[in-house]
C-alpha positions in Angstrom: 21.7 62.9 109.5 19.3 64.5 106.9 16.0 62.8 106.2 15.6 59.9 104.0 13.3 61.4 101.9 15.8 63.8 100.5 17.7 61.3 98.2 17.0 62.9 94.9 14.9 60.4 92.7 17.4 60.2 90.0 20.4 59.6 92.3 18.4 56.8 94.1 17.5 55.1 90.2 20.9 55.4 89.1 22.7 53.7 92.0 20.2 51.0 91.9 20.6 50.5 88.2 24.4 50.3 88.4 24.1 47.9 91.4 22.0 45.5 89.4 24.0 45.8 86.7 26.9 43.9 88.7 24.6 41.9 90.6 21.3 41.6 89.4 20.4 38.7 91.5 20.8 40.4 95.0 17.6 42.1 96.8 18.4 45.6 97.1 16.4 47.7 99.7 16.0 51.5 99.3 18.4 53.8 98.9 18.9 56.3 101.6 21.3 59.1 102.9 24.3 57.6 105.0 25.7 59.6 107.8 28.9 60.5 105.6 28.2 63.2 103.1 28.4 62.1 99.4 27.8 58.5 100.1 24.2 56.9 100.0 23.5 53.4 101.7 21.6 50.5 100.5 20.9 47.4 102.7 20.8 44.1 100.8 18.1 42.0 102.4 19.4 39.2 104.8 23.1 40.9 103.6 25.3 43.6 104.1 24.6 47.4 104.1 26.3 48.9 101.1 27.7 52.5 101.3 27.5 53.7 97.8 28.8 56.5 95.9 26.7 59.0 94.1 27.1 57.8 90.6 27.0 54.1 91.8 30.4 53.5 90.5 31.8 52.5 94.0 30.7 50.9 97.3 32.4 49.9 100.5 30.8 47.7 103.5 31.9 47.0 107.2 31.2 48.9 110.3 30.9 53.0 109.9 31.8 54.4 113.3 30.7 58.2 114.4 33.2 60.0 116.4 31.1 61.3 119.7 32.2 62.9 122.7 33.4 60.2 125.0 33.8 57.1 122.2 33.0 55.8 119.0 29.4 54.9 117.8 28.6 52.2 115.4 26.1 54.1 113.3 24.2 51.4 111.8 23.6 50.0 115.2 22.4 53.3 116.2 20.2 54.0 113.2 18.8 50.5 114.1 17.7 51.2 117.9 14.6 52.6 117.1 13.5 49.9 114.5 14.4 47.2 116.8 12.4 48.8 119.7 9.2 48.8 117.3 9.7 45.4 116.1 10.1 43.8 119.6 7.0 45.6 120.6 4.8 44.6 117.7 5.6 40.7 117.8 2.4 38.9 119.1 3.0 36.8 122.3 1.7 33.6 120.7 4.7 34.1 118.2 7.4 33.7 120.9 8.3 31.3 123.6 8.3 33.0 126.7 9.9 32.1 130.1 8.3 34.2 132.5 10.1 36.2 135.3 9.7 34.9 139.1 8.0 37.3 140.7 8.3 41.3 139.4 9.6 41.4 135.7 12.5 43.7 135.9 13.5 43.5 132.4 12.6 41.7 129.2 14.8 40.5 126.5 14.1 38.9 123.2 16.8 36.2 122.0 16.9 35.1 118.4 18.0 31.3 118.9 18.9 28.3 116.7 18.5 24.7 117.8 21.7 23.7 116.4 23.5 26.3 118.1 25.9 25.2 121.1 26.1 28.7 122.6 22.5 28.9 122.3 21.9 25.8 124.4 24.3 27.3 127.0 22.2 30.4 127.1 19.3 28.3 127.3 20.9 26.4 130.5 20.9 30.1 132.2 17.1 31.0 131.6 16.2 29.7 134.9 18.6 31.9 136.8 17.3 34.8 134.4 13.9 34.2 135.4 15.0 34.3 139.1 16.6 37.7 139.0 13.2 39.2 137.3 14.3 38.7 133.6 11.8 37.6 131.2 13.2 35.7 128.2 11.2 35.7 125.0 12.5 33.6 122.0 12.4 34.2 118.4 13.5 31.6 115.8 16.7 32.5 113.8 17.7 29.0 111.8 21.5 29.9 111.0 21.3 27.5 108.1 18.4 29.6 106.3 14.7 29.1 105.6 13.5 25.3 104.8 16.9 23.9 106.3 16.6 21.1 108.8 17.2 23.7 111.8 14.1 26.0 110.5 11.9 22.6 110.6 13.3 21.9 114.1 12.2 25.7 115.2 8.8 25.3 113.4 8.3 21.9 115.3 8.9 23.9 118.6 6.3 26.4 117.6 3.7 24.2 116.4 3.9 22.0 119.9 1.1 22.1 122.7 3.7 23.5 124.8 6.3 25.4 123.2 8.3 25.9 126.3 8.8 22.3 126.9 9.3 21.5 123.3 12.0 24.0 122.8 13.9 22.8 126.1 13.5 19.4 125.2 14.7 20.2 121.5 17.9 22.1 123.1 18.8 19.3 125.3 18.3 16.9 122.2 18.9 18.4 118.8 18.1 15.1 117.1 14.6 15.0 118.5 12.1 14.7 115.7 8.9 16.8 116.4 5.7 17.1 114.3 5.2 20.4 112.0 2.5 22.5 111.2 1.7 25.2 108.7 3.6 28.0 110.6 5.1 30.9 109.2 6.2 32.6 112.5 9.9 31.4 112.2 10.5 32.2 108.7 9.2 35.8 109.5 11.6 36.2 112.4 14.4 35.2 110.5 13.8 37.6 107.6 13.3 40.3 110.5 16.6 39.2 112.1 18.4 40.0 109.2 16.7 43.5 108.8 17.6 44.3 112.3 21.2 43.4 112.3 21.4 39.6 113.6 24.1 38.0 111.7 24.5 35.2 114.3 23.0 33.2 117.6 22.2 33.6 120.1 21.5 37.4 119.6 19.8 39.1 122.7 17.8 42.4 121.8 17.3 44.4 124.7 14.0 46.6 125.3 15.7 49.6 124.4 16.9 48.1 121.1 20.3 47.4 121.6 21.7 44.3 120.1 24.1 41.9 122.3 25.4 39.3 120.0 26.7 36.0 121.6 26.2 34.2 124.7 26.0 35.8 128.1 25.4 34.3 131.7 22.6 35.5 133.8 25.0 37.5 135.9 26.5 39.1 132.9 23.2 39.9 131.7 21.9 41.1 134.9 24.9 43.6 135.1 24.0 44.8 131.6 20.5 45.5 132.5 21.4 47.3 135.9 19.6 44.6 137.8 
C-alpha cells in the first residue's frame, strides 16, 4: 500500500468537505490512501471506517478483504496490527488490572472488558485457569454503553479501589455493587483507544502481536490459539 503522506492535500480537503456537508456532526479522522486504487479511507472516531471516492461523492463501509496466497485477509485488521502492538505496550501498569501468570509468563493478553457483560463475566471465570497455564491477563475498560454511563461509573470505581483486582472480581460477581469513585480518566481513555483499534464489543482480547480476538474464549481455547 502506498504511503499515507501521498494523499494530495486538495483531494483530502475536498473529501472531508463533502463528508461534512452530509453529516457535519461526525468526528472524521485523516484522509488516507486505502489498499484499493482510487479509494481513500477515513476513520470516523468510535465509528466505521469509510472507503470514499476521490471526489467525496460516494463511500462504502464494511470489511475489505485482500486476496492473498492461502486465504483472504481483513485489510483493516492487518493495518491495525502494529497500532495495537504499540498501544498495548504503551499502557502504564497502574492503568490496567493485571492477573499475573503462575510461574513463568508464557504469554500476555489485554482484555477490553465491561462490567455489564455476561460473556465478560464468563471470561473472568476462566482467568484462574489462564493464569495456571502461564497467561498473564491485563484488563482494560470498555463500557459498551459509552462514557458517563452506569457501566463507565462501575469501571471507574474498580480503578479507584485500593485493590482493583479484588474490586473487579467482586463487581463482576455482583454488577449491582456500588463502589466509590474518584477522578480517574483511564477508563475513558481506554474506551476511546479501543474504538480506534477496532474494538466494537466485549470481551475483546488483544494479543501481544496485535491480533484482536473478539468474544469469549475458554482458557483451553486461548492457550491453543497462543500455542501454549
